[in-house]
PyMOL CGO cylinders between C-alpha atoms (Angstrom):
from pymol import cmd
from pymol.cgo import CYLINDER

trace = [
    CYLINDER, 87.15, 129.77, 143.05, 90.25, 129.20, 145.15, 0.3, 1, 1, 1, 1, 1, 1,
    CYLINDER, 90.25, 129.20, 145.15, 93.14, 127.42, 143.47, 0.3, 1, 1, 1, 1, 1, 1,
    CYLINDER, 93.14, 127.42, 143.47, 94.65, 124.67, 145.62, 0.3, 1, 1, 1, 1, 1, 1,
    CYLINDER, 94.65, 124.67, 145.62, 98.34, 125.06, 146.39, 0.3, 1, 1, 1, 1, 1, 1,
    CYLINDER, 98.34, 125.06, 146.39, 100.56, 122.38, 144.88, 0.3, 1, 1, 1, 1, 1, 1,
    CYLINDER, 100.56, 122.38, 144.88, 103.45, 120.69, 146.67, 0.3, 1, 1, 1, 1, 1, 1,
    CYLINDER, 103.45, 120.69, 146.67, 105.81, 122.33, 144.15, 0.3, 1, 1, 1, 1, 1, 1,
    CYLINDER, 105.81, 122.33, 144.15, 104.46, 125.82, 144.98, 0.3, 1, 1, 1, 1, 1, 1,
    CYLINDER, 104.46, 125.82, 144.98, 104.81, 125.14, 148.71, 0.3, 1, 1, 1, 1, 1, 1,
    CYLINDER, 104.81, 125.14, 148.71, 108.37, 123.98, 148.11, 0.3, 1, 1, 1, 1, 1, 1,
    CYLINDER, 108.37, 123.98, 148.11, 109.27, 127.17, 146.23, 0.3, 1, 1, 1, 1, 1, 1,
    CYLINDER, 109.27, 127.17, 146.23, 107.69, 129.20, 149.02, 0.3, 1, 1, 1, 1, 1, 1,
    CYLINDER, 107.69, 129.20, 149.02, 109.60, 127.36, 151.75, 0.3, 1, 1, 1, 1, 1, 1,
    CYLINDER, 109.60, 127.36, 151.75, 112.93, 127.57, 149.92, 0.3, 1, 1, 1, 1, 1, 1,
    CYLINDER, 112.93, 127.57, 149.92, 112.85, 131.18, 148.76, 0.3, 1, 1, 1, 1, 1, 1,
    CYLINDER, 112.85, 131.18, 148.76, 110.42, 133.31, 150.79, 0.3, 1, 1, 1, 1, 1, 1,
    CYLINDER, 110.42, 133.31, 150.79, 112.92, 134.35, 153.46, 0.3, 1, 1, 1, 1, 1, 1,
    CYLINDER, 112.92, 134.35, 153.46, 115.89, 134.94, 151.15, 0.3, 1, 1, 1, 1, 1, 1,
    CYLINDER, 115.89, 134.94, 151.15, 114.33, 136.46, 148.07, 0.3, 1, 1, 1, 1, 1, 1,
    CYLINDER, 114.33, 136.46, 148.07, 111.16, 137.92, 149.51, 0.3, 1, 1, 1, 1, 1, 1,
    CYLINDER, 111.16, 137.92, 149.51, 107.50, 138.20, 148.72, 0.3, 1, 1, 1, 1, 1, 1,
    CYLINDER, 107.50, 138.20, 148.72, 107.84, 139.99, 145.36, 0.3, 1, 1, 1, 1, 1, 1,
    CYLINDER, 107.84, 139.99, 145.36, 110.22, 137.39, 143.94, 0.3, 1, 1, 1, 1, 1, 1,
    CYLINDER, 110.22, 137.39, 143.94, 108.07, 134.45, 145.03, 0.3, 1, 1, 1, 1, 1, 1,
    CYLINDER, 108.07, 134.45, 145.03, 104.90, 136.13, 143.72, 0.3, 1, 1, 1, 1, 1, 1,
    CYLINDER, 104.90, 136.13, 143.72, 106.54, 136.71, 140.34, 0.3, 1, 1, 1, 1, 1, 1,
    CYLINDER, 106.54, 136.71, 140.34, 107.83, 133.14, 140.24, 0.3, 1, 1, 1, 1, 1, 1,
    CYLINDER, 107.83, 133.14, 140.24, 104.43, 131.58, 140.93, 0.3, 1, 1, 1, 1, 1, 1,
    CYLINDER, 104.43, 131.58, 140.93, 102.11, 132.43, 138.03, 0.3, 1, 1, 1, 1, 1, 1,
    CYLINDER, 102.11, 132.43, 138.03, 98.53, 132.99, 139.09, 0.3, 1, 1, 1, 1, 1, 1,
    CYLINDER, 98.53, 132.99, 139.09, 99.44, 133.79, 142.70, 0.3, 1, 1, 1, 1, 1, 1,
    CYLINDER, 99.44, 133.79, 142.70, 99.07, 137.33, 143.99, 0.3, 1, 1, 1, 1, 1, 1,
    CYLINDER, 99.07, 137.33, 143.99, 101.35, 138.83, 146.62, 0.3, 1, 1, 1, 1, 1, 1,
    CYLINDER, 101.35, 138.83, 146.62, 98.47, 138.66, 149.08, 0.3, 1, 1, 1, 1, 1, 1,
    CYLINDER, 98.47, 138.66, 149.08, 97.92, 134.96, 148.36, 0.3, 1, 1, 1, 1, 1, 1,
    CYLINDER, 97.92, 134.96, 148.36, 101.62, 134.19, 148.75, 0.3, 1, 1, 1, 1, 1, 1,
    CYLINDER, 101.62, 134.19, 148.75, 101.84, 136.12, 152.04, 0.3, 1, 1, 1, 1, 1, 1,
    CYLINDER, 101.84, 136.12, 152.04, 98.75, 134.38, 153.38, 0.3, 1, 1, 1, 1, 1, 1,
    CYLINDER, 98.75, 134.38, 153.38, 100.10, 130.94, 152.42, 0.3, 1, 1, 1, 1, 1, 1,
    CYLINDER, 100.10, 130.94, 152.42, 103.49, 131.71, 154.00, 0.3, 1, 1, 1, 1, 1, 1,
    CYLINDER, 103.49, 131.71, 154.00, 101.72, 132.69, 157.22, 0.3, 1, 1, 1, 1, 1, 1,
    CYLINDER, 101.72, 132.69, 157.22, 99.68, 129.48, 157.15, 0.3, 1, 1, 1, 1, 1, 1,
    CYLINDER, 99.68, 129.48, 157.15, 102.86, 127.43, 156.66, 0.3, 1, 1, 1, 1, 1, 1,
    CYLINDER, 102.86, 127.43, 156.66, 104.59, 129.31, 159.50, 0.3, 1, 1, 1, 1, 1, 1,
    CYLINDER, 104.59, 129.31, 159.50, 107.16, 130.93, 157.23, 0.3, 1, 1, 1, 1, 1, 1,
    CYLINDER, 107.16, 130.93, 157.23, 108.29, 134.38, 158.29, 0.3, 1, 1, 1, 1, 1, 1,
    CYLINDER, 108.29, 134.38, 158.29, 109.78, 137.01, 156.01, 0.3, 1, 1, 1, 1, 1, 1,
    CYLINDER, 109.78, 137.01, 156.01, 113.28, 138.40, 156.31, 0.3, 1, 1, 1, 1, 1, 1,
    CYLINDER, 113.28, 138.40, 156.31, 114.30, 139.10, 159.88, 0.3, 1, 1, 1, 1, 1, 1,
    CYLINDER, 114.30, 139.10, 159.88, 115.35, 142.64, 160.75, 0.3, 1, 1, 1, 1, 1, 1,
    CYLINDER, 115.35, 142.64, 160.75, 119.03, 143.02, 161.56, 0.3, 1, 1, 1, 1, 1, 1,
    CYLINDER, 119.03, 143.02, 161.56, 120.60, 145.12, 164.27, 0.3, 1, 1, 1, 1, 1, 1,
    CYLINDER, 120.60, 145.12, 164.27, 122.21, 147.28, 161.58, 0.3, 1, 1, 1, 1, 1, 1,
    CYLINDER, 122.21, 147.28, 161.58, 118.82, 148.03, 160.01, 0.3, 1, 1, 1, 1, 1, 1,
    CYLINDER, 118.82, 148.03, 160.01, 117.34, 148.93, 163.41, 0.3, 1, 1, 1, 1, 1, 1,
    CYLINDER, 117.34, 148.93, 163.41, 120.35, 151.19, 164.03, 0.3, 1, 1, 1, 1, 1, 1,
    CYLINDER, 120.35, 151.19, 164.03, 119.72, 153.08, 160.78, 0.3, 1, 1, 1, 1, 1, 1,
    CYLINDER, 119.72, 153.08, 160.78, 116.06, 153.51, 161.70, 0.3, 1, 1, 1, 1, 1, 1,
    CYLINDER, 116.06, 153.51, 161.70, 116.83, 154.76, 165.21, 0.3, 1, 1, 1, 1, 1, 1,
    CYLINDER, 116.83, 154.76, 165.21, 119.42, 157.22, 163.91, 0.3, 1, 1, 1, 1, 1, 1,
    CYLINDER, 119.42, 157.22, 163.91, 117.68, 158.53, 160.80, 0.3, 1, 1, 1, 1, 1, 1,
    CYLINDER, 117.68, 158.53, 160.80, 113.97, 157.75, 160.58, 0.3, 1, 1, 1, 1, 1, 1,
    CYLINDER, 113.97, 157.75, 160.58, 112.67, 160.57, 162.81, 0.3, 1, 1, 1, 1, 1, 1,
    CYLINDER, 112.67, 160.57, 162.81, 114.48, 163.27, 160.89, 0.3, 1, 1, 1, 1, 1, 1,
    CYLINDER, 114.48, 163.27, 160.89, 114.67, 161.94, 157.34, 0.3, 1, 1, 1, 1, 1, 1,
    CYLINDER, 114.67, 161.94, 157.34, 111.95, 159.29, 156.92, 0.3, 1, 1, 1, 1, 1, 1,
    CYLINDER, 111.95, 159.29, 156.92, 111.59, 155.99, 155.11, 0.3, 1, 1, 1, 1, 1, 1,
    CYLINDER, 111.59, 155.99, 155.11, 112.76, 157.13, 151.67, 0.3, 1, 1, 1, 1, 1, 1,
    CYLINDER, 112.76, 157.13, 151.67, 116.13, 158.19, 153.02, 0.3, 1, 1, 1, 1, 1, 1,
    CYLINDER, 116.13, 158.19, 153.02, 116.53, 155.11, 155.24, 0.3, 1, 1, 1, 1, 1, 1,
    CYLINDER, 116.53, 155.11, 155.24, 115.82, 152.88, 152.25, 0.3, 1, 1, 1, 1, 1, 1,
    CYLINDER, 115.82, 152.88, 152.25, 119.18, 153.93, 150.76, 0.3, 1, 1, 1, 1, 1, 1,
    CYLINDER, 119.18, 153.93, 150.76, 120.84, 151.89, 153.50, 0.3, 1, 1, 1, 1, 1, 1,
    CYLINDER, 120.84, 151.89, 153.50, 118.48, 148.90, 153.22, 0.3, 1, 1, 1, 1, 1, 1,
    CYLINDER, 118.48, 148.90, 153.22, 117.54, 148.49, 149.55, 0.3, 1, 1, 1, 1, 1, 1,
    CYLINDER, 117.54, 148.49, 149.55, 115.88, 145.10, 150.07, 0.3, 1, 1, 1, 1, 1, 1,
    CYLINDER, 115.88, 145.10, 150.07, 113.22, 146.70, 152.28, 0.3, 1, 1, 1, 1, 1, 1,
    CYLINDER, 113.22, 146.70, 152.28, 110.19, 148.55, 150.93, 0.3, 1, 1, 1, 1, 1, 1,
    CYLINDER, 110.19, 148.55, 150.93, 109.25, 151.95, 152.31, 0.3, 1, 1, 1, 1, 1, 1,
    CYLINDER, 109.25, 151.95, 152.31, 106.10, 150.40, 153.78, 0.3, 1, 1, 1, 1, 1, 1,
    CYLINDER, 106.10, 150.40, 153.78, 108.17, 147.75, 155.57, 0.3, 1, 1, 1, 1, 1, 1,
    CYLINDER, 108.17, 147.75, 155.57, 110.49, 150.46, 156.89, 0.3, 1, 1, 1, 1, 1, 1,
    CYLINDER, 110.49, 150.46, 156.89, 107.57, 152.55, 158.16, 0.3, 1, 1, 1, 1, 1, 1,
    CYLINDER, 107.57, 152.55, 158.16, 106.01, 149.48, 159.80, 0.3, 1, 1, 1, 1, 1, 1,
    CYLINDER, 106.01, 149.48, 159.80, 109.25, 148.55, 161.53, 0.3, 1, 1, 1, 1, 1, 1,
    CYLINDER, 109.25, 148.55, 161.53, 109.78, 152.14, 162.70, 0.3, 1, 1, 1, 1, 1, 1,
    CYLINDER, 109.78, 152.14, 162.70, 106.28, 152.15, 164.18, 0.3, 1, 1, 1, 1, 1, 1,
    CYLINDER, 106.28, 152.15, 164.18, 107.01, 148.85, 166.01, 0.3, 1, 1, 1, 1, 1, 1,
    CYLINDER, 107.01, 148.85, 166.01, 110.20, 150.42, 167.38, 0.3, 1, 1, 1, 1, 1, 1,
    CYLINDER, 110.20, 150.42, 167.38, 108.17, 153.40, 168.62, 0.3, 1, 1, 1, 1, 1, 1,
    CYLINDER, 108.17, 153.40, 168.62, 109.73, 155.87, 166.18, 0.3, 1, 1, 1, 1, 1, 1,
    CYLINDER, 109.73, 155.87, 166.18, 107.67, 158.80, 164.93, 0.3, 1, 1, 1, 1, 1, 1,
    CYLINDER, 107.67, 158.80, 164.93, 108.56, 161.03, 162.01, 0.3, 1, 1, 1, 1, 1, 1,
    CYLINDER, 108.56, 161.03, 162.01, 109.39, 164.65, 162.96, 0.3, 1, 1, 1, 1, 1, 1,
    CYLINDER, 109.39, 164.65, 162.96, 107.97, 166.14, 159.77, 0.3, 1, 1, 1, 1, 1, 1,
    CYLINDER, 107.97, 166.14, 159.77, 109.44, 167.17, 156.48, 0.3, 1, 1, 1, 1, 1, 1,
    CYLINDER, 109.44, 167.17, 156.48, 113.18, 167.71, 156.38, 0.3, 1, 1, 1, 1, 1, 1,
    CYLINDER, 113.18, 167.71, 156.38, 115.33, 168.28, 153.33, 0.3, 1, 1, 1, 1, 1, 1,
    CYLINDER, 115.33, 168.28, 153.33, 117.69, 165.36, 153.78, 0.3, 1, 1, 1, 1, 1, 1,
    CYLINDER, 117.69, 165.36, 153.78, 119.66, 166.24, 150.65, 0.3, 1, 1, 1, 1, 1, 1,
    CYLINDER, 119.66, 166.24, 150.65, 120.66, 169.58, 152.14, 0.3, 1, 1, 1, 1, 1, 1,
    CYLINDER, 120.66, 169.58, 152.14, 121.84, 167.82, 155.30, 0.3, 1, 1, 1, 1, 1, 1,
    CYLINDER, 121.84, 167.82, 155.30, 123.64, 165.17, 153.32, 0.3, 1, 1, 1, 1, 1, 1,
    CYLINDER, 123.64, 165.17, 153.32, 125.49, 167.56, 151.03, 0.3, 1, 1, 1, 1, 1, 1,
    CYLINDER, 125.49, 167.56, 151.03, 126.13, 170.39, 153.48, 0.3, 1, 1, 1, 1, 1, 1,
    CYLINDER, 126.13, 170.39, 153.48, 126.92, 168.21, 156.47, 0.3, 1, 1, 1, 1, 1, 1,
    CYLINDER, 126.92, 168.21, 156.47, 130.09, 166.20, 156.56, 0.3, 1, 1, 1, 1, 1, 1,
    CYLINDER, 130.09, 166.20, 156.56, 128.97, 164.29, 153.45, 0.3, 1, 1, 1, 1, 1, 1,
    CYLINDER, 128.97, 164.29, 153.45, 129.20, 160.89, 155.06, 0.3, 1, 1, 1, 1, 1, 1,
    CYLINDER, 129.20, 160.89, 155.06, 125.44, 160.26, 155.19, 0.3, 1, 1, 1, 1, 1, 1,
    CYLINDER, 125.44, 160.26, 155.19, 123.29, 158.67, 157.82, 0.3, 1, 1, 1, 1, 1, 1,
    CYLINDER, 123.29, 158.67, 157.82, 125.85, 156.49, 159.55, 0.3, 1, 1, 1, 1, 1, 1,
    CYLINDER, 125.85, 156.49, 159.55, 127.68, 159.62, 160.70, 0.3, 1, 1, 1, 1, 1, 1,
    CYLINDER, 127.68, 159.62, 160.70, 124.82, 160.35, 163.09, 0.3, 1, 1, 1, 1, 1, 1,
    CYLINDER, 124.82, 160.35, 163.09, 121.83, 162.08, 161.64, 0.3, 1, 1, 1, 1, 1, 1,
]
cmd.load_cgo(trace, "trace")
């Protein structure tokens, strides 16, 4: 049986979904799964966090060579799945397995922003 959404739950969703994200809202609303929260947000026309130009820059510079795990260091509020989805929407394809630690430590040591 489907539980009807209360006005209080909708209010929490509207106020916090974009800032704090799906996981926070799901944990705050007992009895609501992440899938249920995401579906309700979609129905209410609430979008998740918008991608910034800086995040897209990191993806364009680093995703192909180093992948989502490495890129996540520069965007800790994004999940690896979200990063992979965004990369796919940007038309970025992974070039295979690369030891990013070796590059990081044996390069100039400044990390991704130096130009992977």
